[in-house]
Residue frames as a rotation matrix with the C-alpha (Angstrom) as fourth column:
MET 1
-0.046 -0.971 0.235 17.14
0.721 0.131 0.680 -10.00
-0.691 0.201 0.694 -25.49
ALA 2
0.093 0.008 -0.996 18.06
-0.357 -0.933 -0.041 -6.92
-0.930 0.359 -0.084 -27.50
ASP 3
-0.340 -0.194 -0.920 17.59
-0.905 -0.198 0.376 -7.10
-0.255 0.961 -0.109 -31.27
SER 4
-0.678 0.122 0.724 15.76
0.044 0.991 -0.126 -10.44
-0.733 -0.054 -0.678 -31.13
LEU 5
0.379 0.907 0.184 13.18
0.343 0.047 -0.938 -9.06
-0.860 0.418 -0.293 -33.58
VAL 6
-0.165 -0.514 -0.842 15.69
-0.640 -0.594 0.488 -7.77
-0.750 0.619 -0.231 -36.15
GLY 7
-0.959 -0.224 -0.172 14.75
-0.262 0.485 0.834 -9.00
-0.103 0.845 -0.524 -39.60
LYS 8
-0.428 0.884 0.189 11.08
0.689 0.455 -0.564 -9.61
-0.585 -0.111 -0.803 -38.81
ARG 9
-0.851 0.153 0.503 8.62
0.367 -0.512 0.777 -8.02
0.376 0.845 0.380 -41.25
ILE 10
-0.566 0.609 -0.556 5.93
0.411 -0.376 -0.831 -5.48
-0.714 -0.699 -0.038 -40.47
SER 11
-0.503 0.535 0.679 2.83
0.577 -0.376 0.724 -4.07
0.643 0.756 -0.120 -42.08
THR 12
-0.645 0.368 -0.670 1.14
0.482 -0.484 -0.730 -1.02
-0.593 -0.794 0.135 -40.60
ILE 13
-0.404 0.599 0.692 -2.03
0.664 -0.329 0.671 0.66
0.629 0.731 -0.265 -41.72
SER 14
-0.851 0.188 -0.490 -3.29
0.247 -0.680 -0.691 3.98
-0.463 -0.709 0.532 -40.40
TYR 15
-0.209 0.869 0.449 -6.94
0.845 -0.070 0.530 4.84
0.492 0.491 -0.719 -40.82
ILE 16
-0.967 -0.096 -0.235 -7.87
0.201 -0.853 -0.482 8.46
-0.154 -0.514 0.844 -40.15
ALA 17
-0.195 0.979 0.055 -11.54
0.970 0.185 0.159 8.89
0.145 0.084 -0.986 -39.34
PRO 18
-0.624 -0.120 0.772 -12.83
0.281 -0.956 0.079 12.44
0.729 0.267 0.630 -39.93
ASP 19
-0.238 0.619 0.749 -15.57
-0.810 -0.551 0.198 12.31
0.535 -0.560 0.633 -37.28
GLU 20
-0.514 0.045 0.857 -17.14
-0.722 0.516 -0.460 10.15
-0.463 -0.855 -0.232 -34.57
ASN 21
0.641 0.767 0.041 -19.48
-0.598 0.532 -0.599 8.34
-0.482 0.359 0.799 -36.99
ALA 22
0.535 -0.542 -0.648 -16.49
-0.535 0.375 -0.757 7.22
0.653 0.752 -0.089 -39.05
ALA 23
-0.516 -0.743 0.427 -14.62
-0.795 0.228 -0.563 6.26
0.321 -0.630 -0.708 -35.88
GLN 24
-0.019 0.596 0.803 -17.52
-0.719 0.550 -0.426 4.07
-0.695 -0.585 0.418 -34.74
ALA 25
0.867 0.315 -0.386 -17.62
-0.498 0.533 -0.684 2.38
-0.010 0.785 0.619 -38.14
MET 26
0.061 -0.935 -0.350 -13.89
-0.638 0.233 -0.734 1.67
0.767 0.268 -0.583 -37.90
ARG 27
-0.468 -0.206 0.859 -14.29
-0.860 0.332 -0.389 0.17
-0.205 -0.920 -0.333 -34.43
GLY 28
0.512 0.754 0.412 -16.87
-0.570 0.657 -0.494 -2.26
-0.642 0.018 0.766 -35.77
TYR 29
0.783 -0.286 -0.553 -14.70
-0.443 0.367 -0.818 -3.23
0.437 0.885 0.161 -38.72
LEU 30
-0.202 -0.976 0.081 -11.60
-0.750 0.101 -0.653 -3.73
0.629 -0.193 -0.753 -36.61
GLU 31
-0.089 0.243 0.966 -13.46
-0.831 0.516 -0.206 -5.99
-0.549 -0.821 0.156 -34.19
SER 32
0.892 0.431 0.139 -14.35
-0.272 0.755 -0.596 -8.32
-0.362 0.494 0.791 -37.06
HIS 33
0.509 -0.792 -0.336 -10.77
-0.504 0.042 -0.862 -8.09
0.697 0.609 -0.378 -38.34
LYS 34
-0.286 -0.594 0.752 -9.48
-0.958 0.159 -0.239 -9.20
0.022 -0.789 -0.614 -34.92
GLU 35
0.381 0.515 0.768 -11.72
-0.515 0.808 -0.286 -12.27
-0.767 -0.287 0.574 -35.03
PHE 36
0.959 -0.067 -0.276 -10.50
-0.232 0.380 -0.896 -13.06
0.165 0.923 0.348 -38.53
MET 37
0.136 -0.990 0.034 -6.86
-0.757 -0.126 -0.641 -12.69
0.639 0.061 -0.766 -37.49
ALA 38
-0.167 -0.159 0.973 -7.33
-0.890 0.448 -0.080 -15.01
-0.423 -0.880 -0.217 -34.51
ALA 39
0.639 0.531 0.556 -8.88
-0.260 0.830 -0.493 -17.67
-0.724 0.171 0.669 -36.73
LYS 40
0.995 -0.094 0.027 -6.61
0.050 0.251 -0.967 -17.40
0.084 0.964 0.254 -39.77
SER 41
0.504 -0.859 0.087 -3.14
-0.827 -0.509 -0.240 -16.47
0.250 0.049 -0.967 -38.54
TYR 42
0.480 -0.479 -0.735 -0.31
0.200 0.875 -0.440 -18.96
0.854 0.064 0.517 -38.43
ARG 43
0.919 -0.153 0.363 1.33
-0.392 -0.281 0.876 -19.52
-0.032 -0.948 -0.318 -35.06
GLU 44
0.274 -0.852 0.445 4.35
0.105 0.487 0.867 -21.41
-0.956 -0.191 0.223 -36.38
GLY 45
0.178 -0.296 0.938 6.53
0.897 0.440 -0.031 -21.50
-0.404 0.848 0.344 -39.45
PRO 46
-0.730 -0.637 0.247 7.54
0.677 -0.624 0.391 -18.87
-0.095 0.453 0.886 -42.02
LEU 47
-0.317 0.697 0.643 4.04
0.296 -0.571 0.765 -17.30
0.901 0.433 -0.025 -42.16
LYS 48
-0.172 0.222 -0.960 3.88
0.972 0.199 -0.128 -16.93
0.162 -0.955 -0.250 -38.36
LEU 49
0.396 0.357 0.846 2.15
0.081 -0.931 0.355 -13.83
0.915 -0.072 -0.398 -36.98
ILE 50
-0.511 -0.697 -0.502 4.37
0.614 0.112 -0.781 -12.62
0.601 -0.708 0.371 -34.14
HIS 51
-0.697 0.255 -0.670 2.37
0.465 -0.552 -0.693 -9.63
-0.546 -0.794 0.266 -32.99
TYR 52
-0.417 0.663 0.622 -0.94
0.606 -0.307 0.734 -7.95
0.678 0.682 -0.274 -33.84
PHE 53
-0.325 0.488 -0.810 -2.61
0.766 -0.366 -0.528 -4.90
-0.555 -0.792 -0.255 -32.36
PHE 54
-0.116 0.238 0.964 -4.55
0.634 -0.730 0.256 -1.84
0.764 0.641 -0.066 -33.26
SER 55
-0.569 -0.100 -0.816 -4.55
0.736 -0.504 -0.452 1.38
-0.366 -0.858 0.360 -31.38
GLU 56
0.210 0.715 0.667 -6.77
0.793 -0.524 0.311 4.44
0.571 0.464 -0.677 -31.41
GLY 57
-0.201 -0.231 -0.952 -6.32
0.812 -0.583 -0.030 8.02
-0.548 -0.779 0.305 -30.39
PRO 58
0.766 0.516 -0.384 -6.94
0.268 -0.799 -0.538 11.63
-0.585 0.309 -0.750 -31.30
GLU 59
0.167 -0.690 0.704 -5.06
0.914 -0.159 -0.373 13.32
0.369 0.706 0.605 -34.09
TYR 60
0.346 -0.160 -0.924 -3.16
0.558 -0.757 0.340 16.41
-0.754 -0.634 -0.172 -33.00
VAL 61
0.991 -0.096 -0.097 -2.22
-0.136 -0.721 -0.680 19.50
-0.004 0.687 -0.727 -34.95
SER 62
0.473 -0.881 0.007 1.32
0.767 0.408 -0.495 19.14
0.434 0.239 0.869 -36.24
ASP 63
0.719 -0.227 0.656 3.23
-0.420 -0.895 0.151 21.09
0.553 -0.384 -0.739 -33.62
THR 64
0.275 -0.710 -0.648 6.57
0.486 0.684 -0.544 19.55
0.829 -0.166 0.534 -32.70
GLN 65
-0.556 -0.570 0.605 7.45
-0.168 -0.636 -0.753 22.38
0.814 -0.520 0.258 -30.34
SER 66
0.288 0.725 0.626 4.44
-0.851 -0.107 0.515 21.70
0.440 -0.681 0.586 -28.08
TRP 67
0.879 0.013 -0.476 5.55
0.107 0.969 0.224 18.09
0.464 -0.248 0.850 -27.64
LEU 68
-0.056 -0.992 -0.112 9.14
0.535 0.064 -0.842 19.20
0.843 -0.107 0.528 -26.95
ASP 69
-0.529 -0.051 0.847 7.81
-0.498 -0.790 -0.358 21.65
0.688 -0.611 0.392 -24.35
GLY 70
-0.978 0.148 -0.149 5.89
0.210 0.690 -0.692 18.83
0.000 -0.708 -0.706 -22.64
LYS 71
-0.430 0.872 -0.235 2.49
-0.498 -0.446 -0.743 20.12
-0.753 -0.202 0.626 -23.79
TYR 72
-0.264 0.462 0.847 -0.21
0.706 0.690 -0.156 18.56
-0.657 0.557 -0.508 -25.89
PRO 73
-0.998 0.029 -0.061 -0.93
-0.064 -0.701 0.710 20.33
-0.022 0.713 0.701 -29.18
LYS 74
-0.260 0.963 -0.075 -4.55
-0.809 -0.259 -0.528 21.06
-0.528 -0.077 0.846 -30.10
ARG 75
-0.443 0.248 0.861 -6.67
0.329 0.939 -0.101 18.17
-0.834 0.239 -0.498 -31.32
THR 76
-0.967 0.070 -0.244 -7.93
-0.252 -0.372 0.893 18.20
-0.028 0.925 0.378 -34.91
GLY 77
-0.057 0.986 0.159 -11.19
-0.867 0.030 -0.497 16.36
-0.495 -0.167 0.853 -34.13
ARG 78
0.375 0.114 -0.920 -10.16
-0.701 0.684 -0.201 13.35
0.606 0.721 0.336 -36.21
THR 79
0.590 -0.154 0.793 -9.40
-0.563 0.626 0.540 9.88
-0.579 -0.765 0.283 -34.80
ILE 80
-0.055 -0.692 -0.720 -6.42
-0.925 0.307 -0.225 7.80
0.377 0.653 -0.657 -35.87
PHE 81
0.830 0.182 0.527 -6.56
-0.344 0.911 0.228 4.01
-0.439 -0.370 0.819 -35.85
HIS 82
0.003 -0.899 -0.437 -3.24
-0.993 0.051 -0.110 2.27
0.121 0.434 -0.893 -36.30
LEU 83
0.935 0.306 0.179 -3.24
-0.310 0.951 -0.003 -1.41
-0.171 -0.053 0.984 -37.23
TYR 84
0.052 -0.999 -0.014 0.06
-0.999 -0.052 0.014 -3.22
-0.014 0.014 -1.000 -36.70
HIS 85
0.986 0.156 0.053 1.09
-0.153 0.986 -0.063 -6.72
-0.062 0.054 0.997 -37.81
MET 86
0.021 -0.999 -0.038 4.52
-0.978 -0.029 0.208 -8.30
-0.209 0.032 -0.977 -37.32
TYR 87
0.946 0.290 -0.143 5.38
-0.322 0.891 -0.320 -11.51
0.035 0.349 0.937 -39.15
GLU 88
0.517 -0.763 0.388 8.26
0.224 0.558 0.799 -13.93
-0.826 -0.326 0.459 -39.08
THR 89
-0.520 -0.704 0.484 9.05
0.612 0.089 0.786 -13.35
-0.596 0.705 0.384 -42.76
GLU 90
-0.787 0.183 -0.590 8.25
-0.496 -0.756 0.427 -11.23
-0.368 0.628 0.686 -45.80
ASP 91
-0.806 0.484 -0.341 6.10
0.033 0.612 0.790 -14.12
0.591 0.625 -0.509 -47.04
GLY 92
-0.552 0.611 -0.568 3.94
0.814 0.247 -0.526 -13.82
-0.181 -0.752 -0.633 -43.91
VAL 93
-0.458 0.359 -0.813 3.04
-0.098 -0.930 -0.355 -10.21
-0.884 -0.083 0.461 -44.69
HIS 94
-0.805 0.101 -0.585 2.51
-0.593 -0.114 0.797 -11.01
0.013 0.988 0.152 -48.36
HIS 95
-0.803 0.497 -0.330 0.27
0.412 0.862 0.295 -13.98
0.431 0.101 -0.897 -47.53
HIS 96
-0.586 0.591 -0.554 -1.85
0.508 -0.264 -0.820 -11.89
-0.631 -0.762 -0.146 -45.17
PHE 97
-0.549 0.370 -0.750 -2.95
-0.563 -0.827 0.004 -9.60
-0.618 0.424 0.662 -47.99
PHE 98
-0.744 0.342 -0.574 -4.21
-0.340 0.546 0.765 -12.60
0.576 0.764 -0.290 -49.97
GLU 99
-0.754 0.419 -0.506 -6.02
0.635 0.659 -0.402 -13.93
0.165 -0.624 -0.763 -46.90
ILE 100
-0.543 0.544 -0.639 -7.96
0.285 -0.597 -0.750 -10.69
-0.790 -0.590 0.170 -46.33
ALA 101
-0.987 0.123 0.103 -9.33
0.069 -0.259 0.964 -10.52
0.145 0.958 0.247 -49.88
ASP 102
-0.274 0.952 -0.139 -12.85
0.830 0.307 0.466 -11.25
0.486 0.013 -0.874 -48.57
PHE 103
0.054 0.244 -0.968 -12.64
0.825 -0.558 -0.094 -8.18
-0.563 -0.793 -0.232 -46.31
LEU 104
-0.809 -0.585 -0.045 -11.55
0.475 -0.698 0.536 -5.76
-0.345 0.413 0.843 -49.01
PRO 105
-0.454 0.689 0.565 -14.99
0.470 -0.354 0.809 -4.98
0.757 0.632 -0.164 -50.51
VAL 106
0.538 0.647 -0.541 -16.38
0.790 -0.163 0.591 -4.28
0.294 -0.745 -0.599 -47.03
LEU 107
-0.021 -0.654 -0.756 -13.37
0.753 -0.508 0.419 -2.18
-0.658 -0.561 0.502 -46.08
SER 108
-0.839 -0.295 0.458 -13.42
0.540 -0.553 0.634 -0.29
0.066 0.779 0.623 -49.39
GLU 109
-0.003 0.928 0.372 -17.08
0.576 -0.303 0.759 0.59
0.817 0.217 -0.534 -48.93
LEU 110
0.561 0.149 -0.814 -16.47
0.817 -0.259 0.515 1.72
-0.134 -0.954 -0.268 -45.34
ILE 111
-0.452 -0.828 -0.330 -13.56
0.692 -0.560 0.456 3.93
-0.563 -0.022 0.826 -46.45
LYS 112
-0.769 0.207 0.605 -15.63
0.450 -0.497 0.742 5.45
0.454 0.843 0.289 -49.25
THR 113
0.224 0.973 -0.054 -18.83
0.684 -0.117 0.720 5.91
0.694 -0.198 -0.692 -47.22
PHE 114
0.779 0.096 -0.619 -17.13
0.602 -0.391 0.696 7.57
-0.175 -0.915 -0.363 -44.23
ASN 115
0.793 -0.496 0.353 -14.34
-0.118 -0.695 -0.710 9.38
0.597 0.521 -0.609 -46.13
ILE 116
0.845 -0.519 0.129 -11.61
0.006 0.250 0.968 7.61
-0.534 -0.818 0.215 -44.15
GLU 117
0.516 -0.773 -0.369 -8.02
-0.811 -0.302 -0.501 8.35
0.276 0.558 -0.783 -45.09
VAL 118
0.956 -0.212 0.201 -5.73
0.137 0.934 0.330 5.31
-0.258 -0.288 0.922 -45.33
ILE 119
0.365 -0.916 -0.168 -1.92
-0.911 -0.314 -0.269 5.18
0.194 0.251 -0.948 -45.11
ILE 120
0.998 -0.043 0.050 -0.26
0.036 0.990 0.133 1.80
-0.056 -0.131 0.990 -45.69
SER 121
0.131 -0.991 -0.030 3.35
-0.990 -0.129 -0.049 1.04
0.045 0.036 -0.998 -44.83
ASN 122
0.930 0.342 0.134 4.07
-0.334 0.939 -0.076 -2.47
-0.152 0.026 0.988 -45.97
GLN 123
0.756 -0.639 -0.144 7.02
0.515 0.716 -0.472 -4.86
0.405 0.282 0.870 -45.89
LEU 124
0.527 -0.600 0.602 8.99
-0.713 -0.698 -0.072 -2.85
0.463 -0.391 -0.795 -43.35
THR 125
0.305 -0.524 -0.795 11.96
0.382 0.832 -0.402 -4.67
0.872 -0.181 0.454 -41.78
VAL 126
0.998 -0.011 -0.068 12.78
0.062 -0.291 0.955 -4.44
-0.031 -0.957 -0.290 -38.09
VAL 127
0.375 -0.918 0.130 16.29
0.079 -0.108 -0.991 -3.01
0.924 0.381 0.032 -37.76
GLN 128
-0.776 -0.551 0.306 16.42
-0.290 -0.119 -0.950 -2.61
0.560 -0.826 -0.068 -33.96
SER 129
0.430 0.893 -0.130 14.48
-0.076 0.180 0.981 -3.95
0.900 -0.412 0.145 -31.01
LEU 130
-0.334 -0.484 0.809 14.88
-0.880 -0.146 -0.451 -4.03
0.337 -0.863 -0.377 -27.26
TRP 131
-0.653 0.067 0.754 12.89
-0.490 0.723 -0.488 -6.64
-0.578 -0.688 -0.439 -25.37
ASP 132
-0.936 0.349 0.043 10.84
0.291 0.701 0.650 -9.50
0.197 0.622 -0.758 -26.76
């Protein structure tokens, strides 16, 4: 049903790994994060985790025209990991950040050691959706 996800809350985190060593370190971290999420996430109620995934792919040079022409721009050599969480409510996203406190020292060290760039977009609200 269209717009069935309107009002749900989202947190996204992009990790940009500068090289393959950093990318491998991120893959290891995200595997442990997946296990944590499976064990700790609520499946019902206001803290319910509706959807979780992470994706990975090459970063491309910013070149809108290439995409519009149906061509791939040049790759930068960096790898982007995008972690995506969707929760039933704002409280679900907020609660998640308290739950992951044990991971933060490990993640902080990984980011520092491998010079990984981090971009967090938190407490976004779904304003349109198509299918469930």
